[in-house]
Every structure is written in structure tokens, then in C-alpha cells.
Backbone as CSV, one residue per row, in Angstrom:
resi,resn,N_x,N_y,N_z,CA_x,CA_y,CA_z,C_x,C_y,C_z
1,UNK,-1.650,25.187,4.353,-1.001,24.652,5.534,-1.898,23.670,6.259
2,UNK,-3.237,23.816,6.060,-4.168,22.907,6.712,-3.953,21.485,6.203
3,UNK,-3.735,21.347,4.883,-3.477,20.031,4.316,-2.219,19.424,4.913
4,UNK,-1.201,20.244,5.102,0.037,19.757,5.700,-0.181,19.204,7.090
5,UNK,-1.020,19.872,7.864,-1.306,19.392,9.218,-2.120,18.107,9.202
6,UNK,-2.972,17.924,8.193,-3.759,16.693,8.091,-2.892,15.497,7.767
7,UNK,-1.814,15.716,7.084,-0.949,14.624,6.664,-0.012,14.193,7.785
8,UNK,0.218,15.057,8.744,1.209,14.768,9.784,0.840,13.513,10.572
9,UNK,-0.390,13.376,10.994,-0.774,12.218,11.816,-0.645,10.895,11.053
10,UNK,-1.207,10.782,9.827,-1.012,9.511,9.108,0.465,9.226,8.815
11,UNK,1.214,10.270,8.496,2.641,10.061,8.239,3.347,9.548,9.484
12,UNK,2.988,10.094,10.629,3.602,9.621,11.882,3.232,8.164,12.154
13,UNK,1.999,7.789,11.874,1.599,6.395,12.080,2.421,5.456,11.202
14,UNK,2.618,5.839,9.940,3.400,4.992,9.051,4.884,5.006,9.422
15,UNK,5.371,6.118,9.950,6.768,6.147,10.412,6.973,5.188,11.588
16,UNK,6.009,5.156,12.489,6.087,4.218,13.623,6.056,2.780,13.103
17,UNK,5.154,2.523,12.169,5.058,1.181,11.583,6.366,0.788,10.892
18,UNK,6.905,1.703,10.093,8.158,1.429,9.391,9.303,1.201,10.374
19,UNK,9.372,2.008,11.417,10.425,1.851,12.425,10.314,0.470,13.088
20,UNK,9.093,0.070,13.427,8.893,-1.239,14.051,9.289,-2.386,13.130
21,UNK,8.929,-2.287,11.865,9.296,-3.337,10.905,10.819,-3.409,10.769
22,UNK,11.469,-2.260,10.762,12.940,-2.257,10.657,13.578,-2.913,11.880
23,UNK,13.007,-2.681,13.058,13.542,-3.334,14.270,13.390,-4.850,14.168
24,UNK,12.245,-5.293,13.665,12.039,-6.741,13.495,13.082,-7.307,12.538
25,UNK,13.325,-6.609,11.430,14.333,-7.068,10.490,15.717,-7.096,11.139
26,UNK,16.049,-6.062,11.903,17.377,-5.994,12.540,17.579,-7.100,13.556
27,UNK,16.574,-7.390,14.327,16.728,-8.306,15.459,16.438,-9.751,15.070
28,UNK,15.438,-9.968,14.239,15.004,-11.335,13.963,15.366,-11.830,12.567
29,UNK,15.012,-11.075,11.565,15.096,-11.576,10.198,16.526,-11.645,9.659
30,UNK,17.227,-10.539,9.687,18.543,-10.514,9.036,19.558,-11.456,9.687
31,UNK,19.714,-11.480,11.013,20.665,-12.440,11.579,20.309,-13.885,11.236
32,UNK,19.026,-14.208,11.266,18.602,-15.562,10.907,18.837,-15.859,9.441
33,UNK,18.586,-14.878,8.585,18.780,-15.072,7.148,20.249,-15.338,6.822
34,UNK,21.141,-14.562,7.427,22.561,-14.763,7.127,23.101,-16.024,7.791
35,UNK,22.540,-16.436,8.927,22.922,-17.723,9.529,22.493,-18.863,8.617
36,UNK,21.285,-18.757,8.072,20.804,-19.770,7.122,21.703,-19.807,5.887
37,UNK,22.081,-18.640,5.397,22.967,-18.582,4.229,24.300,-19.274,4.528
38,UNK,24.820,-19.077,5.731,26.101,-19.694,6.092,25.976,-21.205,6.179
39,UNK,24.829,-21.693,6.651,24.628,-23.152,6.721,24.453,-23.750,5.330
40,UNK,23.708,-23.060,4.465,23.426,-23.581,3.135,24.636,-23.487,2.201
41,UNK,25.413,-22.446,2.344,26.593,-22.225,1.493,27.828,-22.039,2.367
42,UNK,28.473,-23.116,2.768,29.661,-22.968,3.630,30.766,-22.112,3.000
43,UNK,30.760,-22.027,1.657,31.763,-21.171,0.988,31.581,-19.701,1.385
44,UNK,30.347,-19.312,1.670,30.043,-17.914,2.000,29.887,-17.686,3.506
45,UNK,30.206,-18.698,4.300,30.002,-18.588,5.755,30.827,-17.465,6.364
46,UNK,31.973,-17.160,5.769,32.799,-16.080,6.314,32.140,-14.703,6.166
47,UNK,31.130,-14.588,5.308,30.440,-13.308,5.094,29.258,-13.110,6.041
48,UNK,28.976,-14.122,6.878,27.789,-14.041,7.726,27.791,-12.784,8.600
49,UNK,28.800,-12.584,9.374,28.794,-11.456,10.320,29.037,-10.114,9.654
50,UNK,29.941,-10.018,8.672,30.046,-8.712,7.986,28.747,-8.315,7.273
51,UNK,28.109,-9.287,6.617,26.848,-8.969,5.928,25.768,-8.579,6.938
52,UNK,25.732,-9.280,8.062,24.754,-8.917,9.096,25.015,-7.509,9.618
53,UNK,26.270,-7.205,9.895,26.614,-5.888,10.442,26.277,-4.771,9.456
54,UNK,26.607,-4.956,8.195,26.357,-3.901,7.200,24.860,-3.682,7.003
55,UNK,24.097,-4.745,6.894,22.662,-4.571,6.661,21.971,-3.974,7.894
56,UNK,22.408,-4.378,9.074,21.839,-3.766,10.284,22.213,-2.280,10.340
57,UNK,23.429,-1.948,9.922,23.848,-0.540,9.882,22.986,0.260,8.911
58,UNK,22.704,-0.314,7.738,21.849,0.399,6.777,20.465,0.652,7.367
59,UNK,19.925,-0.349,8.040,18.606,-0.159,8.648,18.677,0.876,9.773
60,UNK,19.787,0.903,10.480,19.973,1.924,11.514,19.984,3.323,10.895
61,UNK,20.618,3.461,9.751,20.621,4.758,9.048,19.193,5.163,8.683
62,UNK,18.395,4.210,8.233,17.003,4.514,7.898,16.244,4.923,9.160
63,UNK,16.527,4.259,10.280,15.871,4.622,11.536,16.251,6.031,11.977
64,UNK,17.492,6.417,11.772,17.918,7.785,12.099,17.136,8.782,11.239
65,UNK,16.960,8.464,9.973,16.183,9.335,9.082,14.735,9.423,9.566
66,UNK,14.183,8.321,10.008,12.795,8.329,10.504,12.676,9.234,11.728
67,UNK,13.622,9.145,12.640,13.580,9.999,13.834,13.709,11.475,13.431
68,UNK,14.591,11.762,12.480,14.760,13.150,12.033,13.483,13.667,11.360
69,UNK,12.841,12.809,10.570,11.580,13.218,9.936,10.520,13.470,10.997
70,UNK,10.521,12.633,12.020,9.565,12.830,13.132,9.765,14.198,13.770
71,UNK,11.017,14.550,14.007,11.319,15.854,14.620,10.926,17.000,13.685
72,UNK,11.154,16.819,12.385,10.744,17.848,11.428,9.219,17.997,11.398
73,UNK,8.519,16.899,11.515,7.055,16.966,11.562,6.584,17.710,12.800
74,UNK,7.297,17.540,13.895,6.968,18.289,15.107,7.122,19.782,14.858
75,UNK,8.182,20.150,14.137,8.383,21.567,13.810,7.300,22.068,12.857
76,UNK,6.868,21.225,11.935,5.781,21.616,11.029,4.513,21.869,11.826
77,UNK,4.217,20.978,12.750,3.000,21.110,13.545,3.007,22.382,14.398
78,UNK,4.193,22.769,14.857,4.312,23.988,15.680,4.516,25.242,14.836
79,UNK,4.475,25.072,13.507,4.697,26.172,12.559,6.085,26.803,12.760
80,UNK,7.071,25.959,13.026,8.446,26.436,13.202,9.397,25.751,12.222
81,UNK,8.860,25.272,11.096,9.709,24.534,10.155,10.767,25.448,9.537
82,UNK,10.440,26.734,9.369,11.410,27.665,8.792,12.224,28.311,9.904
83,UNK,12.962,27.485,10.628,13.820,27.964,11.715,15.148,27.206,11.661
84,UNK,16.110,27.687,12.413,17.423,27.037,12.442,17.337,25.619,13.004
85,UNK,16.355,25.365,13.861,16.209,24.033,14.452,15.939,22.972,13.395
86,UNK,15.224,23.340,12.344,14.927,22.357,11.302,16.175,21.993,10.498
87,UNK,17.093,22.949,10.362,18.324,22.653,9.615,19.156,21.569,10.302
88,UNK,19.122,21.534,11.620,19.859,20.499,12.356,19.352,19.110,11.982
89,UNK,18.025,18.960,11.914,17.450,17.645,11.600,17.664,17.275,10.146
90,UNK,17.681,18.267,9.271,18.003,17.973,7.868,19.471,17.541,7.759
91,UNK,20.336,18.169,8.552,21.741,17.742,8.569,21.879,16.303,9.063
92,UNK,21.062,15.924,10.030,21.073,14.540,10.517,20.687,13.585,9.385
93,UNK,19.680,13.955,8.614,19.257,13.119,7.481,20.384,13.009,6.456
94,UNK,20.995,14.132,6.129,22.102,14.112,5.152,23.257,13.257,5.678
95,UNK,23.561,13.364,6.969,24.637,12.555,7.550,24.328,11.067,7.501
96,UNK,23.086,10.700,7.795,22.704,9.286,7.748,22.782,8.750,6.320
97,UNK,22.354,9.551,5.360,22.421,9.123,3.961,23.878,8.992,3.532
98,UNK,24.727,9.920,3.965,26.151,9.848,3.610,26.809,8.611,4.217
99,UNK,26.472,8.292,5.465,27.042,7.103,6.104,26.595,5.834,5.384
100,UNK,25.314,5.774,5.042,24.810,4.608,4.311,25.467,4.511,2.940
101,UNK,25.679,5.659,2.293,26.311,5.670,0.975,27.743,5.137,1.058
102,UNK,28.469,5.566,2.079,29.855,5.089,2.224,29.902,3.576,2.424
103,UNK,29.017,3.059,3.268,28.978,1.605,3.476,28.572,0.888,2.188
104,UNK,27.618,1.463,1.473,27.176,0.861,0.211,28.292,0.884,-0.823
105,UNK,29.040,1.973,-0.889,30.165,2.049,-1.829,31.217,0.992,-1.488
106,UNK,31.479,0.796,-0.188,32.435,-0.244,0.209,31.962,-1.631,-0.187
107,UNK,30.691,-1.906,0.035,30.130,-3.211,-0.345,30.169,-3.372,-1.863
108,UNK,29.840,-2.307,-2.574,29.865,-2.362,-4.039,31.273,-2.683,-4.542
109,UNK,32.275,-2.041,-3.976,33.656,-2.318,-4.413,34.063,-3.744,-4.058
110,UNK,33.719,-4.183,-2.843,34.068,-5.545,-2.429,33.411,-6.580,-3.338
111,UNK,32.118,-6.422,-3.556,31.388,-7.385,-4.386,31.810,-7.255,-5.841
112,UNK,32.041,-6.035,-6.297,32.428,-5.830,-7.694,33.733,-6.504,-8.047
113,UNK,34.672,-6.512,-7.101,35.964,-7.136,-7.388,35.965,-8.644,-7.158
114,UNK,34.976,-9.157,-6.423,34.992,-10.591,-6.124,33.855,-11.372,-6.776
115,UNK,32.921,-10.714,-7.445,31.779,-11.412,-8.040,32.184,-12.118,-9.324
116,UNK,31.478,-13.224,-9.588,31.732,-13.986,-10.809,30.689,-13.697,-11.890
117,UNK,29.572,-13.132,-11.476,28.571,-12.721,-12.476,28.164,-11.277,-12.169
118,UNK,27.683,-10.554,-13.182,27.426,-9.116,-12.989,26.110,-8.788,-12.297
119,UNK,25.310,-9.752,-11.933,23.986,-9.479,-11.375,24.020,-8.645,-10.105
120,UNK,24.685,-9.143,-9.080,24.708,-8.422,-7.800,25.438,-7.083,-7.895
121,UNK,26.599,-7.014,-8.581,27.223,-5.684,-8.725,26.327,-4.668,-9.425
122,UNK,25.551,-5.110,-10.409,24.649,-4.173,-11.095,23.543,-3.684,-10.165
123,UNK,23.011,-4.588,-9.348,21.978,-4.178,-8.383,22.574,-3.188,-7.379
124,UNK,23.775,-3.485,-6.912,24.428,-2.578,-5.964,24.738,-1.227,-6.611
125,UNK,25.127,-1.250,-7.886,25.386,0.004,-8.603,24.114,0.830,-8.719
126,UNK,22.999,0.159,-9.008,21.711,0.856,-9.076,21.367,1.480,-7.725
127,UNK,21.566,0.730,-6.653,21.309,1.265,-5.314,22.236,2.431,-4.992
128,UNK,23.484,2.308,-5.401,24.451,3.377,-5.150,24.036,4.667,-5.849
129,UNK,23.575,4.551,-7.072,23.107,5.742,-7.803,21.847,6.298,-7.145
130,UNK,20.955,5.426,-6.742,19.725,5.874,-6.077,20.015,6.614,-4.778
131,UNK,20.917,6.080,-3.971,21.254,6.740,-2.701,21.989,8.055,-2.975
132,UNK,22.798,8.085,-4.030,23.484,9.326,-4.403,22.468,10.403,-4.777
133,UNK,21.501,10.034,-5.584,20.459,10.989,-5.983,19.690,11.464,-4.749
134,UNK,19.364,10.551,-3.865,18.641,10.919,-2.648,19.450,11.892,-1.790
135,UNK,20.741,11.623,-1.637,21.597,12.509,-0.854,21.714,13.888,-1.471
136,UNK,21.901,13.930,-2.784,22.010,15.228,-3.460,20.678,15.983,-3.403
137,UNK,19.580,15.250,-3.516,18.268,15.880,-3.397,18.091,16.493,-2.009
138,UNK,18.550,15.802,-0.993,18.450,16.347,0.368,19.304,17.600,0.519
139,UNK,20.456,17.637,-0.140,21.282,18.846,-0.082,20.571,20.026,-0.747
140,UNK,19.888,19.765,-1.864,19.122,20.831,-2.527,17.978,21.291,-1.617
141,UNK,17.287,20.326,-1.009,16.193,20.672,-0.108,16.710,21.471,1.094
142,UNK,17.890,21.114,1.559,18.489,21.853,2.680,18.765,23.304,2.279
143,UNK,19.297,23.491,1.054,19.568,24.857,0.580,18.269,25.655,0.459
144,UNK,17.215,25.021,-0.037,15.920,25.704,-0.140,15.361,26.045,1.242
145,UNK,15.530,25.123,2.183,15.061,25.382,3.545,15.825,26.538,4.175
146,UNK,17.129,26.573,3.935,17.933,27.677,4.472,17.475,29.001,3.883
147,UNK,17.223,29.015,2.573,16.770,30.238,1.919,15.405,30.676,2.465
148,UNK,14.503,29.735,2.632,13.185,30.059,3.165,13.285,30.540,4.615
149,UNK,14.180,29.944,5.368,14.369,30.358,6.760,14.881,31.791,6.824
150,UNK,15.805,32.117,5.939,16.340,33.484,5.896,15.236,34.475,5.519
151,UNK,14.431,34.126,4.523,13.330,34.997,4.117,12.322,35.179,5.251
152,UNK,12.017,34.101,5.937,11.061,34.181,7.067,11.614,35.074,8.178
153,UNK,12.903,34.919,8.460,13.528,35.747,9.493,13.484,37.218,9.091
154,UNK,13.771,37.498,7.813,13.720,38.879,7.328,12.299,39.441,7.420
155,UNK,11.305,38.615,7.046,9.910,39.084,7.118,9.492,39.330,8.559
156,UNK,9.915,38.458,9.463,9.576,38.659,10.878,10.215,39.932,11.420
157,UNK,11.415,40.254,10.937,12.089,41.478,11.389,11.364,42.717,10.883
158,UNK,10.827,42.652,9.662,10.104,43.793,9.099,8.779,43.999,9.816
159,UNK,8.107,42.891,10.109,6.793,42.980,10.770,7.014,43.299,12.219
């Protein structure tokens, strides 16, 4: 458990860094990138705002996951990770992944039916499978956490 506590501080620093970079992308980079795309390719100008909204939403989902991980780290530090409170934050992570997956599936279907070459649909399909695996992995981790929480509660009752 000592190693786990040593990792919490560096992980929190990188979570803050990642959150800040995502905010920069949401506020500065992505809107400018899609505006540039609309100027360079007037045929795709109608996709400027939907593409901006979807990508900002995906980054928002990642930010929700970062906040949930932060809260879970707080529970780890207080030695309360095997409690009902941790399940709430894992549910938040699963919900954010599910929301991102739904948006990604919609984009995949839209692009898949309108693309002229298979490059972008294949990349989106790869991302869709990756997010699916991540979501299912989180569900397995949630089940393991629930089982460990039950065992901890039983042990505390015996002691």
C-alpha cells in the first residue's frame, strides 16, 4: 500500500496537466482548427460546428473521467477505496465512457455512410472498438471493486 500512496501525488500532477491541456484544446485549438478547415474546404464548412461540438464533448467526457479518478485517489489516500463511495465514482467513469461511446458510434455511422474512402471510417472503427474495450474493462473493474468492498465489509464486521 506504501507504493500506492507514492504514486498518488505524481498521478495527480499528471491529471492536472492533462486536464489543463484538454481545456486548451477545447477553448483554443479545436474551434480554430475546424474554422480553418471550413475556410480551406468550403465543401465541409457545414461540419464546422457539429465537429467542434462532438470533439469538445469527447474532451469533456475525458475531463469527467479525470475528476472521477481524482476522487478515487482521494479515497485511496484515506484508505477508503473499498467503500460504497468509490462505486459512485466508478459509475461516473462508466457513464462518461458510455456517453463518449454513443457519440463516437453516431459519428462512425455518419462518416461510414458518407465517406468516399475507407480511411476515416476504419480509424473511427478502431476507436469505437478501443472505447468499447475500455468500457467493458471498467465494468469488470467495477464488479471486482464491489466484490472487494463486500469482503472488506464482512471482515470489518467480524473484527
